[in-house]
C-alpha positions in Angstrom: 0.0 0.0 0.0 1.6 3.3 -1.0 2.1 5.9 1.7 2.0 9.6 1.4 5.5 11.3 1.7 5.0 14.9 2.8 8.1 16.9 3.7 8.5 16.7 7.5 11.5 18.2 9.2 13.6 15.7 11.0 14.3 15.8 14.7 17.4 17.6 16.1 20.5 15.7 17.3 19.4 16.2 21.0 16.0 14.6 20.2 17.5 11.8 18.3 19.8 11.1 21.2 16.9 10.9 23.6 15.2 8.4 21.3 18.3 6.2 21.1 18.2 3.1 23.5 22.0 3.5 23.8 21.3 6.8 25.5 18.9 5.1 27.9 21.7 2.7 28.9 24.4 5.4 29.1 22.5 7.9 31.2 21.0 5.2 33.4 24.6 4.0 33.9 25.6 7.5 35.1 22.9 7.4 37.7 23.9 3.9 38.7 27.6 4.9 39.1 26.6 7.8 41.3 24.4 5.6 43.5 27.1 2.9 43.7 29.5 5.6 45.0 27.1 6.5 47.7 26.2 9.8 46.0 22.4 9.1 45.8 20.0 10.7 48.2 17.4 8.1 47.5 19.0 4.6 47.2 21.9 2.5 48.2 23.2 -0.4 46.0 24.4 -3.7 47.3 25.5 -5.6 44.2 26.2 -8.7 46.3 22.4 -9.2 46.6 22.0 -9.4 42.8 22.7 -13.1 42.8 19.5 -13.5 44.8 17.5 -11.7 42.1 19.2 -14.0 39.5 18.3 -17.1 41.5 14.7 -16.1 41.7 14.6 -15.3 38.0 16.1 -18.7 37.1 13.6 -20.4 39.4 10.8 -18.7 37.6 12.2 -19.7 34.2 12.6 -23.3 35.2 9.2 -23.4 36.8 7.3 -21.9 33.8 9.6 -22.8 30.9 11.4 -26.0 31.8 12.5 -26.5 28.2 13.9 -23.0 28.1 11.7 -22.3 25.0 10.7 -18.9 26.1 8.7 -16.5 23.9 9.4 -12.7 23.8 8.2 -10.6 26.7 5.2 -9.0 24.9 1.5 -8.2 25.1 0.8 -11.5 23.3 1.5 -13.5 26.4 -1.4 -11.7 28.2 -3.9 -12.3 25.4 -3.7 -16.1 26.1 -4.4 -15.8 29.8 -6.6 -18.5 31.1 -5.4 -20.8 28.4 -7.6 -19.2 25.8 -6.3 -18.4 22.4 -8.2 -15.1 21.8 -6.3 -14.2 18.7 -7.3 -17.4 17.1 -10.9 -16.6 17.7 -10.4 -13.1 16.2 -8.5 -14.4 13.1 -11.5 -16.5 12.2 -13.3 -13.3 11.3 -10.4 -11.8 9.2 -9.7 -12.2 5.5 -7.2 -14.8 4.5 -4.4 -12.3 3.7 -1.2 -12.4 5.7 -0.4 -8.6 5.4 -4.0 -7.6 6.5 -3.8 -10.0 9.4 -0.6 -8.4 10.5 -2.1 -5.0 10.2 -4.9 -6.0 12.5 -2.4 -7.6 14.9 -0.5 -4.3 15.1 -3.7 -2.3 15.5 -4.6 -4.5 18.4 -1.2 -4.6 20.0 -0.7 -0.8 20.0 -4.0 0.1 21.5 -3.7 -2.7 24.1 -0.2 -1.7 25.1 -1.0 1.9 25.4 -4.0 1.1 27.6 -1.8 -1.1 29.8 -0.4 1.3 32.4 -0.9 -0.1 36.0 -4.5 -0.9 36.8 -4.1 -0.5 40.6 -4.9 -3.3 43.1 -8.7 -2.9 43.2 -9.7 -3.2 39.6 -11.0 -6.5 38.1 -12.3 -7.5 34.7 -15.0 -10.2 34.9 -16.0 -12.3 31.9 -17.5 -15.7 31.3 -14.0 -17.0 31.0 -13.0 -15.9 34.5 -11.9 -12.9 36.6 -8.7 -11.1 35.5 -6.7 -8.4 37.2 -3.7 -6.2 36.6 -1.9 -6.6 33.2 -3.8 -9.7 32.2 -7.1 -8.0 33.0 -6.1 -5.0 31.0 -5.1 -7.2 28.1 -8.4 -9.1 28.0 -10.5 -5.9 28.5 -8.6 -4.1 25.7 -8.8 -7.1 23.4 -12.6 -7.3 23.9 -12.9 -3.5 23.2 -10.8 -3.9 20.0 -13.0 -6.9 18.9 -16.1 -4.7 19.4 -14.8 -2.1 17.0 -14.1 0.5 19.7 -11.1 2.0 17.9 -12.4 2.0 14.4 -14.3 4.7 12.6 -15.9 2.2 10.2 -18.8 0.0 11.3 -18.0 -2.3 8.3 -14.3 -2.6 9.3 -14.4 -3.0 13.1 -11.0 -4.8 13.5 -8.7 -1.8 13.2 -7.5 1.3 14.9 -7.6 4.6 12.9 -7.3 8.3 13.7 -11.0 9.0 13.3 -12.0 6.2 15.6 -9.4 7.0 18.2 -10.1 10.8 18.3 -13.7 10.1 19.4 -12.7 7.8 22.3 -13.6 9.1 25.7 -13.5 8.1 29.4 -17.2 6.9 29.4 -16.5 4.5 26.6 -13.4 3.2 28.4 -15.2 2.9 31.7 -18.0 0.9 30.0 -15.6 -1.4 28.2 -13.4 -2.0 31.2 -16.4 -2.4 33.5 -15.3 0.4 35.8 -17.6 1.6 38.6 -17.7 2.8 42.2 -16.7 -0.7 43.4 -14.3 -1.4 40.6 -12.0 1.6 40.2 -9.3 1.8 37.6 -6.2 4.0 38.1 -5.7 6.6 35.4 -9.1 6.3 33.6 -9.1 9.8 32.2 -5.4 9.7 31.3 -5.8 6.5 29.3 -8.8 7.8 27.4 -6.9 11.1 26.7 -3.9 9.1 25.5 -6.2 7.3 22.9 -7.5 10.6 21.6 -4.0 12.0 21.4 -2.9 8.9 19.6 -5.6 9.5 17.0 -4.5 13.1 16.6 -0.8 12.1 16.3 -1.3 9.4 13.7 -3.6 11.7 11.7 -0.7 14.1 11.2 1.7 11.4 10.0 0.4 10.0 6.7 4.0 9.4 5.8 4.0 6.6 8.4 0.3 5.6 8.8 -1.0 6.2 5.3 -3.9 8.3 4.0 -6.3 6.2 6.1 -4.2 7.1 9.2 -4.4 3.5 10.4 -1.9 2.2 13.0 -1.7 -1.2 11.3 -0.1 0.4 8.2 3.1 0.3 10.2 3.3 -3.2 8.8 3.7 -1.9 5.3 6.2 0.8 6.3 8.4 -1.6 8.3 8.3 -4.3 5.7 9.6 -1.8 3.3 12.4 -0.7 5.6 13.8 -4.3 6.0 17.0 -5.1 4.1 17.4 -8.6 2.8 14.5 -9.6 5.1 16.2 -8.2 8.2 14.9 -5.4 10.4 16.9 -4.0 13.4 14.8 -3.8 16.6 16.0 -0.3 17.2 14.6 0.7 13.9 11.1 -0.4 15.0 11.5 1.7 18.2 12.6 4.7 16.2 9.6 4.6 14.0 7.2 4.3 17.0 8.9 7.1 18.9 8.7 9.3 15.8 5.1 8.4 14.7 3.6 8.5 18.2 5.6 11.5 19.6 2.6 13.8 19.8 0.5 11.2 21.5 2.3 11.6 24.9 1.6 14.2 27.5 4.2 16.9 27.0 6.2 16.4 30.2 9.6 17.2 28.6 10.0 19.2 25.4 13.4 19.4 23.7 13.9 21.7 20.7 10.2 22.0 20.3 9.6 18.2 20.3 7.7 16.3 22.9 10.2 13.6 23.8 7.7 11.4 25.8 8.9 9.1 28.6 12.0 11.1 29.7 12.8 12.0 33.3 14.9 14.6 35.0 17.8 13.6 37.2 20.9 15.6 38.2 23.3 12.7 37.7 22.3 12.1 34.1 23.9 13.8 31.1 22.0 17.1 30.4 20.0 16.3 33.4 17.7 14.1 31.4 17.3 10.3 31.2 15.0 8.7 28.6 13.2 5.4 29.3 10.4 4.9 26.7 9.0 2.0 28.6 5.7 1.7 26.9 7.3 2.3 23.5 9.9 -0.4 24.1 7.3 -2.9 25.3 5.3 -2.0 22.2 8.4 -2.8 20.1 8.7 -6.2 21.8 5.0 -6.7 21.2 5.4 -6.1 17.4 8.1 -8.6 17.0 5.9 -11.6 16.5 3.4 -10.0 14.0 6.4 -8.7 12.0 7.9 -12.2 12.0 4.7 -13.5 10.6 5.5 -11.5 7.5 8.8 -13.4 7.2 11.0 -10.7 8.6 13.9 -11.5 10.8 14.3 -9.0 13.7 18.0 -8.5 14.5 20.0 -6.7 17.2 17.3 -7.3 19.7 19.4 -6.5 22.7 19.9 -2.9 21.5 16.6 -2.4 23.3 16.8 -2.1 27.1 14.9 -3.9 29.9 11.7 -2.3 30.9 11.9 0.1 33.9 8.6 -0.6 35.6 7.5 -1.7 39.0 7.7 -5.5 38.7 11.3 -5.4 37.4 12.3 -2.6 39.7 10.5 -4.3 42.6 12.6 -7.4 42.2 15.7 -5.4 43.0 14.2 -3.6 46.0 12.7 -6.8 47.4 15.9 -8.7 47.1 17.9 -5.9 48.8 20.0 -5.1 45.8 18.5 -1.7 46.2 17.5 -0.1 49.4 15.8 3.2 50.3 17.9 5.6 52.3 14.6 6.8 53.8 12.5 3.6 54.5 9.5 5.8 55.2 9.4 6.6 51.4 7.8 3.2 50.9 4.8 4.3 52.8 3.8 7.3 50.6 3.0 7.7 46.9 5.4 9.3 44.5 4.8 11.1 41.2 6.0 9.2 38.2 8.4 12.0 37.3 9.7 12.5 40.8 13.5 12.2 41.2 13.1 9.1 43.4 11.1 7.2 40.8 13.3 8.4 37.9 16.3 7.1 39.8 14.6 3.8 40.6 13.8 3.3 36.9 17.4 4.1 35.8 18.9 1.7 38.4 16.5 -0.9 37.1 17.6 -0.5 33.5 21.2 -1.1 34.6 20.5 -4.0 37.0 18.4 -5.8 34.3 21.4 -6.0 32.1 23.5 -7.2 35.0 21.0 -9.8 36.2 20.6 -11.0 32.6 24.3 -11.8 32.5 24.1 -13.8 35.7 21.0 -15.7 34.5 22.7 -16.7 31.3 25.7 -17.9 33.3 23.5 -20.1 35.5 21.6 -21.5 32.5 24.8 -22.0 30.4 23.4 -19.8 27.5 24.9 -17.1 25.4 23.3 -13.7 24.8 22.3 -14.5 21.3 20.6 -17.6 22.5 18.9 -15.9 25.4 18.2 -12.2 24.6 17.0 -9.8 27.2 13.4 -10.1 25.8 13.4 -13.7 27.0 15.1 -12.9 30.4 12.3 -10.4 31.0 9.5 -12.9 30.1 11.0 -15.9 31.8 12.0 -14.1 34.0 12.5 -10.9 36.0 8.9 -9.7 35.6 7.5 -12.9 36.9 10.0 -13.1 39.7 9.2 -9.5 40.7 5.6 -10.3 40.8 6.1 -13.5 42.9 8.3 -12.0 45.5 5.9 -9.0 45.8 3.1 -11.5 46.5 5.1 -13.2 49.2 6.0 -9.9 50.9 2.8 -7.8 50.7 -0.9 -8.4 50.7 -2.3 -8.3 47.1 1.2 -8.4 45.7 1.6 -4.6 45.7 4.9 -3.2 44.5 7.4 -2.0 47.1 6.9 1.6 46.0 3.7 3.4 45.1 3.7 5.4 41.9 1.0 8.0 41.2 0.2 7.0 37.6 -1.8 9.0 35.1 -2.0 5.9 32.8 0.6 7.0 30.3 3.9 5.8 31.6 3.6 2.5 33.5 
């Protein structure tokens, strides 16, 4: 499908740097070095405790994936919760055309991932298949909304997400779809709905990426065209997402006139800014399988970083690898862009790389055999959830983040 190619000015060098996963690692590393030297006002680091985190991760891997055949850490794992292949059900309603099915898969994955920010401990999604909470509940709820045509402007083409359909999305529609009420509250309801509308506006501006129809799934056409000899670097996928969705995010940090998205401020980081792009990176991981269905080979996967969110970060706090200098900070909520949370996320990025090395050693596998995407899935995220469940009622994370539904 041909895409329009209007002249759009490219981002500045500073913006490009903030979108580069190498910058995430470098600036997170600067914060880690400061904390390791005792220069942090928020955390101490005890690297000797990292082996405990690695042991818990290996234990989760061997328990859930004894053959070590681990899929990518992505939204697709949640769509199968309860042993139900929901995608297979949906595919039965789609035309028998590979490219169109991949477009639909990308429409679904993007909307679901961007609605995934932490649900809070109280919310539940009840269906005839069971009761689902947290990430799994958000996945099933967003899947059901997608299947109902909630993100499409066309009654005749419900299985898609386009600018016109997203721009009309509101909190009432989301509350109804996610079964939110006085006794079933969802964190960040308004923020999630606003993000969907902003997403619609953002993709409507970028016909060079999303086509004249301004449909998210047209990413399949663009990325297929950018592959060389059937190979597509993972960082290239992330770059396209960060560029195409830039105007969707709340403008927390603006650099050279560009909204740079999930970027935090910290004095120990270069230029005082450290990028994370958690949702965008998880979205990249979630697009790997649909793109592979097209026959593409995704390469240089470990150019992406681990995901700095509360399950991975919680693993390091709960094992003592990280400790709060002020223990009372665990008892109060923190803004997502507060220095303490920005630092926690940066330390998590670095420690995920370090724990991945230990996990590979314990399993006797090389990095190319066991990329970070599999360590996360096997993995650190599950180990973080399990140790949280052992330590706190309801499996709450060790720190409480005030989320508006657009970062975590």
